[in-house]
C-alpha positions in Angstrom: 0.0 0.0 0.0 2.9 2.3 0.9 4.4 1.8 -2.5 1.2 2.8 -4.3 0.8 6.1 -2.3 3.5 8.1 -4.1 2.1 7.2 -7.5 -1.4 8.3 -6.4 0.0 11.6 -5.1 1.7 12.3 -8.5 -1.4 11.5 -10.4 -3.4 13.8 -8.2 -1.0 16.6 -8.7 -1.0 16.2 -12.5 -4.8 16.1 -12.7 -5.1 19.2 -10.4 -2.5 21.1 -12.5 -3.6 24.3 -14.4 -2.7 22.4 -17.7 -5.5 20.0 -17.1 -7.7 22.5 -15.5 -7.4 24.9 -18.5 -10.6 25.9 -20.4 -10.9 23.8 -23.6 -10.8 25.9 -26.9 -14.2 24.4 -27.9 -15.7 26.2 -24.9 -14.2 29.5 -26.1 -15.6 29.0 -29.6 -19.1 28.7 -28.3 -19.0 32.5 -27.9 -16.3 33.4 -30.4 -17.8 31.7 -33.4 -16.0 33.9 -35.9 -12.7 32.2 -35.1 -14.0 28.6 -35.8 -12.6 28.8 -39.4 -9.1 29.9 -38.3 -6.2 28.0 -39.7 -3.3 30.1 -38.4 -2.5 29.3 -34.7 -5.0 26.4 -35.0 -2.6 24.0 -33.5 -2.4 25.8 -30.1 -5.1 26.3 -27.5 -6.7 29.6 -26.8 -5.4 29.6 -23.3 -1.8 29.2 -24.6 -1.9 32.8 -25.5 -4.7 34.1 -23.2 -3.2 32.6 -20.1 -5.4 34.7 -17.8 -8.5 32.6 -18.5 -9.1 30.2 -15.7 -12.8 29.6 -16.1 -15.8 30.6 -18.3 -17.3 33.1 -18.2 -13.9 34.9 -17.9 -13.1 38.5 -17.0 -14.2 41.1 -19.5 -10.7 42.7 -19.7 -7.9 40.3 -20.3 -4.1 40.8 -20.3 -2.5 41.3 -23.7 -1.0 38.0 -25.0 2.8 37.8 -24.8 4.0 36.9 -28.3 7.6 36.5 -27.2 6.7 33.3 -25.4 6.9 31.6 -28.9 8.4 34.3 -31.1 11.3 35.4 -28.9 13.8 36.3 -31.7 11.2 38.1 -33.8 10.1 40.2 -30.8 13.8 41.1 -30.1 14.3 42.3 -33.7 10.9 44.2 -33.5 12.1 46.0 -30.4 15.0 47.4 -32.3 12.8 48.8 -35.1 10.9 52.0 -35.7 7.4 50.3 -35.4 8.0 49.4 -31.8 9.0 52.9 -30.9 5.8 54.2 -32.6 3.7 51.9 -30.3 2.5 49.5 -33.0 1.2 46.2 -31.6 1.6 42.8 -33.3 -2.1 42.5 -34.1 -2.1 45.8 -36.0 -0.2 44.1 -38.8 -0.9 40.5 -38.2 -4.4 38.9 -38.2 -3.6 36.6 -35.4 -7.0 34.8 -35.7 -6.8 34.9 -39.5 -8.4 32.2 -41.7 -5.2 31.9 -43.8 -1.5 31.9 -42.7 0.2 35.1 -43.6 -2.9 37.3 -43.9 -2.6 40.8 -42.6 -1.3 44.2 -43.5 1.6 44.9 -45.8 3.6 48.1 -46.0 1.2 49.8 -48.3 -1.7 49.2 -45.9 -0.3 52.0 -43.7 1.9 53.8 -46.3 -0.3 53.9 -49.4 1.0 57.1 -51.0 4.6 57.5 -50.0 6.1 60.3 -52.2 9.8 59.2 -52.1 10.6 62.7 -53.3 14.3 62.4 -52.4 14.7 59.2 -54.5 16.3 59.7 -57.9 14.8 57.5 -60.7 11.8 56.8 -58.4 9.9 54.6 -60.9 12.9 52.4 -61.5 13.7 51.9 -57.8 10.1 51.2 -56.8 9.6 48.7 -59.7 12.7 46.6 -58.9 13.1 46.8 -55.1 11.0 45.7 -52.2 10.6 48.0 -49.1 13.0 46.0 -47.0 15.8 46.6 -49.5 16.1 50.2 -48.3 14.2 50.3 -45.0 15.2 47.1 -43.3 18.4 45.5 -41.9 19.2 42.9 -44.6 20.2 39.3 -43.9 21.1 38.8 -47.5 20.9 40.6 -50.8 22.2 40.3 -54.4 21.5 40.6 -58.1 20.7 37.8 -60.5 20.8 38.5 -64.2 19.2 35.5 -66.0 19.9 35.1 -69.7 17.5 32.7 -71.5 18.8 31.8 -75.0 16.5 30.7 -77.8 15.6 27.0 -77.9 18.5 24.9 -79.1 21.1 27.7 -78.8 24.3 27.1 -76.8 26.9 29.5 -75.4 30.2 28.5 -73.9 31.3 29.9 -70.5 34.5 31.4 -72.0 32.4 33.7 -74.1 31.1 35.4 -70.9 34.3 35.0 -68.9 37.0 35.7 -71.5 40.0 35.6 -69.2 38.8 32.5 -67.4 39.1 33.9 -63.9 35.5 33.0 -62.9 34.5 36.6 -62.8 32.9 38.8 -65.5 34.1 42.5 -65.3 32.2 45.4 -67.0 34.1 45.1 -70.3 33.4 41.3 -70.5 29.7 41.7 -69.7 29.1 44.5 -72.1 30.9 42.5 -74.9 28.7 39.5 -73.9 25.5 41.7 -74.2 26.6 42.9 -77.7 27.1 39.3 -78.8 23.6 38.4 -77.6 22.1 41.3 -79.6 24.0 40.2 -82.8 23.7 36.4 -82.8 20.9 35.4 -80.4 17.7 37.0 -81.6 14.8 36.5 -79.2 16.9 36.0 -76.1 15.6 37.2 -72.7 17.6 39.1 -70.0 15.8 39.4 -66.7 17.4 41.2 -63.8 16.3 40.5 -60.2 17.4 42.7 -57.3 16.6 40.5 -54.3 16.8 41.5 -50.7 15.9 39.4 -47.7 15.4 40.8 -44.2 13.0 40.7 -41.3 10.1 43.1 -41.7 9.9 43.4 -38.0 13.2 45.3 -37.9 12.5 48.4 -40.0 15.0 51.2 -39.5 14.1 54.7 -38.4 15.8 56.1 -41.5 16.2 54.5 -44.9 19.6 53.4 -46.1 21.5 56.2 -47.9 22.3 55.9 -51.6 26.0 55.2 -50.9 25.2 51.8 -49.4 24.3 50.5 -52.9 26.1 52.9 -55.2 29.4 53.5 -53.3 30.2 51.2 -50.3 28.4 48.2 -51.7 27.2 47.1 -48.3 23.9 46.2 -50.0 23.7 44.2 -53.3 27.4 43.5 -53.0 27.3 40.4 -55.2 25.9 39.7 -58.7 25.5 36.5 -60.7 24.9 36.0 -64.4 22.9 32.9 -65.0 23.0 31.6 -68.6 20.2 29.2 -69.5 20.5 27.1 -72.6 20.7 23.3 -73.2 22.8 23.3 -70.0 22.8 26.1 -67.4 25.7 27.7 -65.6 26.5 30.8 -63.6 29.3 33.4 -63.6 30.0 36.0 -60.9 29.6 39.5 -62.3 30.9 42.9 -61.0 27.9 44.5 -59.3 28.7 47.9 -60.8 27.5 46.5 -64.1 24.0 46.7 -62.8 24.2 49.4 -60.1 26.2 52.4 -61.2 28.7 54.1 -58.9 27.6 57.2 -57.0 29.8 60.2 -56.0 30.7 60.6 -52.3 31.0 64.0 -50.6 33.5 62.6 -48.2 35.7 61.2 -51.0 35.3 64.1 -53.4 38.3 66.1 -52.1 40.5 63.1 -53.2 39.1 63.2 -56.8 41.0 64.8 -59.7 38.6 67.8 -59.7 38.6 68.0 -55.9 42.4 68.1 -55.7 42.4 71.1 -58.2 40.0 73.0 -55.9 36.8 72.5 -58.0 33.7 72.8 -55.8 30.3 71.1 -56.3 28.6 74.4 -57.1 31.2 75.3 -59.8 29.5 72.7 -62.0 26.1 72.0 -60.4 24.5 75.5 -60.7 21.0 74.1 -60.9 19.0 70.8 -60.8 19.4 70.4 -64.5 21.6 67.7 -66.0 25.2 68.8 -66.6 25.9 69.6 -70.2 29.1 70.1 -72.3 28.7 73.9 -71.8 29.8 73.4 -68.2 32.9 71.3 -69.1 34.0 73.7 -71.9 34.5 76.5 -69.4 37.7 74.7 -68.2 38.5 72.3 -71.0 38.1 74.6 -74.0 41.0 73.3 -76.1 40.1 69.6 -75.6 36.5 70.3 -76.5 37.3 72.2 -79.7 39.4 69.1 -80.8 36.5 66.8 -79.8 34.0 68.9 -81.8 35.7 67.8 -85.0 35.6 64.1 -84.1 33.0 61.6 -85.3 31.5 61.4 -81.8 30.6 65.1 -81.7 29.5 65.4 -85.3 27.0 62.5 -84.9 25.8 63.8 -81.5 26.6 60.4 -80.0 28.0 61.4 -76.7 28.5 64.3 -74.2 31.6 64.7 -72.1 30.1 62.9 -69.0 29.1 59.8 -71.1 32.8 58.9 -71.2 34.3 60.9 -68.3 33.1 60.5 -64.7 33.9 63.8 -63.0 33.7 62.2 -59.5 36.5 59.6 -59.9 39.4 59.5 -57.6 41.6 57.9 -60.2 42.9 60.1 -63.0 42.5 58.8 -66.5 46.3 58.3 -66.7 46.0 55.8 -63.8 43.5 53.6 -65.8 45.0 50.4 -67.3 44.1 49.3 -70.8 41.2 47.1 -69.6 39.6 49.9 -67.6 39.9 52.2 -70.6 38.3 49.6 -72.9 35.4 49.3 -70.4 34.6 53.0 -70.9 34.4 52.6 -74.7 32.5 49.3 -74.5 29.6 50.9 -72.7 28.5 52.0 -76.2 30.7 49.9 -78.5 29.7 46.5 -76.9 30.5 44.6 -80.1 34.1 45.7 -80.2 35.5 42.1 -80.2 33.4 41.0 -83.2 34.1 44.2 -85.1 37.8 43.5 -84.8 37.9 39.9 -85.8 39.9 40.9 -88.9 42.8 41.5 -86.5 45.3 38.6 -86.1 45.2 37.5 -82.4 42.2 39.7 -81.7 41.9 39.0 -78.0 45.6 39.4 -77.5 45.5 42.9 -79.0 42.9 43.9 -76.4 45.0 42.4 -73.6 47.7 45.0 -74.2 46.1 47.9 -76.1 43.2 50.3 -75.5 40.8 51.5 -78.2 42.4 54.9 -78.7 45.8 53.4 -79.3 44.5 53.0 -82.9 41.4 55.3 -83.0 43.0 58.6 -81.9 45.7 59.4 -84.4 46.8 62.6 -82.7 47.2 61.2 -79.2 50.6 60.3 -77.8 51.1 56.6 -77.3 53.6 55.0 -75.0 54.7 51.6 -73.9 54.1 51.5 -70.2 55.4 49.0 -67.6 54.0 48.2 -64.2 54.5 45.7 -61.4 51.8 42.9 -61.0 51.1 39.8 -59.0 49.8 36.6 -60.6 47.8 34.0 -58.6 46.4 31.2 -60.7 44.7 32.8 -63.8 44.2 36.1 -62.2 46.7 39.0 -62.2 46.5 42.2 -60.2 48.5 45.4 -60.4 50.5 46.0 -57.3 49.2 48.9 -55.2 51.1 51.3 -53.1 49.8 49.8 -49.8 51.3 46.4 -50.7 54.7 47.9 -51.6 54.7 50.1 -48.5 54.4 47.0 -46.3 57.6 45.7 -47.9 59.7 48.8 -48.2 58.5 50.9 -45.3 56.0 53.7 -44.6 55.9 56.6 -47.0 58.5 54.9 -49.3 59.3 56.6 -52.7 59.8 53.7 -55.0 61.7 55.6 -57.7 64.5 56.3 -55.2 64.5 52.6 -54.3 64.9 51.5 -57.9 67.3 54.4 -58.9 69.4 55.5 -56.0 71.1 58.3 -58.1 67.8 60.3 -58.3 68.0 60.5 -62.1 65.0 61.5 -64.1 64.8 58.0 -65.6 65.3 54.3 -64.8 67.3 51.8 -66.7 66.1 48.4 -67.8 68.7 46.6 -65.7 67.7 48.6 -62.6 64.1 47.5 -63.1 65.2 43.9 -63.7 67.1 43.8 -60.4 64.1 45.4 -58.6 61.8 42.7 -59.9 64.2 40.0 -58.6 64.2 41.7 -55.2 60.4 41.9 -55.2 60.1 38.2 -56.0 62.3 37.4 -53.0 60.2 39.6 -50.7 56.6 39.0 -52.1 56.7 35.7 -53.9 57.3 34.1 -57.3 54.1 35.5 -58.7 55.5 39.0 -59.0 56.3 40.1 -62.6 56.4 43.2 -64.8 53.5 43.7 -67.1 53.2 46.0 -70.1 50.6 47.8 -72.2 50.6 50.3 -75.1 48.3 53.1 -74.1 47.6 56.8 -74.7 49.7 59.0 -72.3 48.5 62.3 -73.8 44.9 62.4 -75.0 44.0 64.4 -78.2 40.3 63.6 -78.5 40.4 63.2 -82.3 38.5 60.0 -82.5 38.6 58.7 -86.1 35.9 57.0 -88.1 37.8 55.6 -91.1 38.5 51.9 -91.1 41.4 52.0 -93.5 43.9 53.9 -91.4 43.2 51.7 -88.4 44.1 48.6 -90.4 47.6 50.0 -91.2 49.4 47.4 -89.0 52.9 48.7 -89.9 52.2 51.8 -87.7 52.9 49.6 -84.7 54.4 46.5 -86.1 57.8 48.0 -87.2 61.1 48.9 -85.6 60.1 52.6 -86.2 57.0 52.4 -84.1 56.6 55.7 -82.2 56.1 54.1 -78.8 59.6 52.7 -78.8 60.7 56.3 -78.2 58.2 56.8 -75.4 58.5 54.1 -72.7 57.5 54.7 -69.0 57.5 52.8 -65.8 54.3 53.5 -63.8 55.0 53.7 -60.1 52.3 54.0 -57.5 52.8 56.7 -54.9 50.7 57.4 -51.8 48.2 59.7 -53.5 48.9 59.3 -57.2 50.8 57.5 -59.9 54.0 58.8 -61.5 55.4 58.1 -65.0 59.1 57.5 -65.0 60.9 57.4 -68.4 62.6 54.0 -69.1 65.9 53.6 -70.9 66.8 50.3 -72.4 65.0 47.0 -72.8 63.0 45.1 -70.2 62.8 41.7 -71.9 64.8 40.1 -69.1 62.1 40.9 -66.6 59.2 39.5 -68.7 57.6 36.2 -67.6 57.5 33.5 -70.2 53.8 33.9 -70.9 54.0 37.6 -71.6 57.2 37.1 -73.8 55.2 34.6 -75.9 52.3 37.1 -76.2 54.8 39.8 -77.5 56.3 37.2 -79.9 52.8 36.3 -81.2 51.9 40.0 -81.8 55.2 40.5 -83.5 57.2 43.5 -84.5 56.4 43.2 -88.2 53.5 41.5 -89.9 53.9 39.5 -93.2 50.6 38.9 -95.0 49.5 35.9 -97.1 49.8 38.1 -100.3 53.5 38.9 -99.3 54.2 35.1 -99.3 52.5 34.5 -102.6 54.4 37.4 -104.2 57.7 36.1 -102.8 57.1 32.6 -104.3 56.4 34.2 -107.7 59.7 36.0 -107.8 62.7 34.7 -109.7 65.6 33.6 -107.5 67.5 36.9 -107.9 64.4 39.0 -107.3 63.2 36.9 -104.4 66.2 37.8 -102.3 65.6 41.5 -102.8 61.9 41.2 -102.2 62.5 39.2 -99.0 64.8 42.0 -97.7 62.1 44.6 -98.5 59.7 42.5 -96.2 62.2 43.0 -93.4 64.0 39.6 -93.6 67.7 39.7 -92.8 70.4 37.3 -94.0 70.2 35.3 -90.8 66.4 35.0 -91.2 66.9 33.6 -94.7 69.5 31.1 -93.5 67.2 30.0 -90.7 64.3 29.4 -93.1 66.5 27.5 -95.5 67.8 25.3 -92.7 64.2 24.6 -91.5 63.2 23.6 -95.1 66.2 21.3 -95.4 65.4 19.6 -92.1 61.8 19.0 -93.2 62.9 17.7 -96.5 65.5 15.4 -94.8 62.8 14.0 -92.5 60.4 13.4 -95.5 63.2 11.7 -97.5 64.1 9.5 -94.5 60.5 8.4 -94.0 60.1 7.7 -97.7 63.2 5.5 -97.8 62.0 3.6 -94.7 58.8 2.8 -96.5 60.5 1.8 -99.7 63.1 -0.5 -98.1 60.5 -1.6 -95.4 62.9 -1.2 -92.5 
């Protein structure tokens, strides 16, 4: 009997507990019939929220249910938001006894006609973004650009990601869009700007424009998704889809800011800046530009090519960054230059105006870079400062005699030293770019195809070679004396060999073969061949003939 008593006591306590004594929900619904069809919160009893009900009939005024008993994290986020400070209760947005899960108010229920007067391009922003994108604390955000090709069409990944680094920069994406327009009629391009955050944590103030257009704290990643027979994705630079925005904090560092230009010097009204503003300071450049094909056809204004809010000067742009400016309009530049031998290789080392601006001064420039895998990056001042000390002047490190130039052997020794201190991926890269802009952009196609302008020992850029050195606030161009071939990596040396100093066409070869023996030698010399070249060609021919003769004899004697 004694052994049964503890069990009976436990049973008595359980049965007398408030859990078992709670009022059944069916009893509540006898009076509150409107809630019989509820589906949301159906799995819990009325008294799980209305804990003050001990019996029926209950008191007329009940305590407000505590949502944080089940929704603790949500309530914590809500407490940090603007709606909590304004005294909004949960049931003012959520139909707690709703017939369908998720029913209730959305943002427009309380904010039906928000003007968004301070928002530029209001229609575009409101059509592509949800409220949380600007007004909430985001858990995740990004951009997805989905390209759907016509049925049966295929497109290789290397067409989108030309350099194979798994990332499409602006120049690559614009060239890809041009290819779609030309060769894939009926394709679809859909851009989705997605943002996920908790609607309960709405900020007192909306995010400023700089979070998307400058600092990239929102929509910091973008993906291009190509859908054909097989689908694949490529990471894309977000600035392709969200343009950069000037920063008042950073403006003093820009080219205009350093020269003392103020915002109000150009922005005298709310109207869009026109060329009349630019010509006040850049009169000579504009008069040259007026005679170019761009101006005559009314294709562009100054700000279509030049961003007046950039920190980097145009001289600090590498060839790829300069091509990206032109390719915003000339997206099909690759296909238009397929007549070029080694088309892609040309655009690895040249910019558009190297050929298309006859009056500009072109130079061969060298700079230090670091290669990791398939990706190469120009060495910045911060990285070199960590190696050589704070506020270092690299020119004095390379040339201790403070001459106004550096020699090829000095640069070669410096590269060897850099490799020891920073790793084997360090090398010296080169490009042929414009170092003094003339703005005389040509339209004719014949002059541009005159390859001998560059592919000859008399090419003008051989007399204008510079080493670009990063300094703390700017880049400096130091004249180079002598050759840098000893500092080139093998891959780059092969590129230079493929581009060649002189080009011999198919017609030149046919003409050479048609010449008589005496005339052939003179014609070969006119093509640039030297005696040693002719001897080498003859030796190669003799070796090939010997191999063929040997193979033929083996066949005949069956040995």
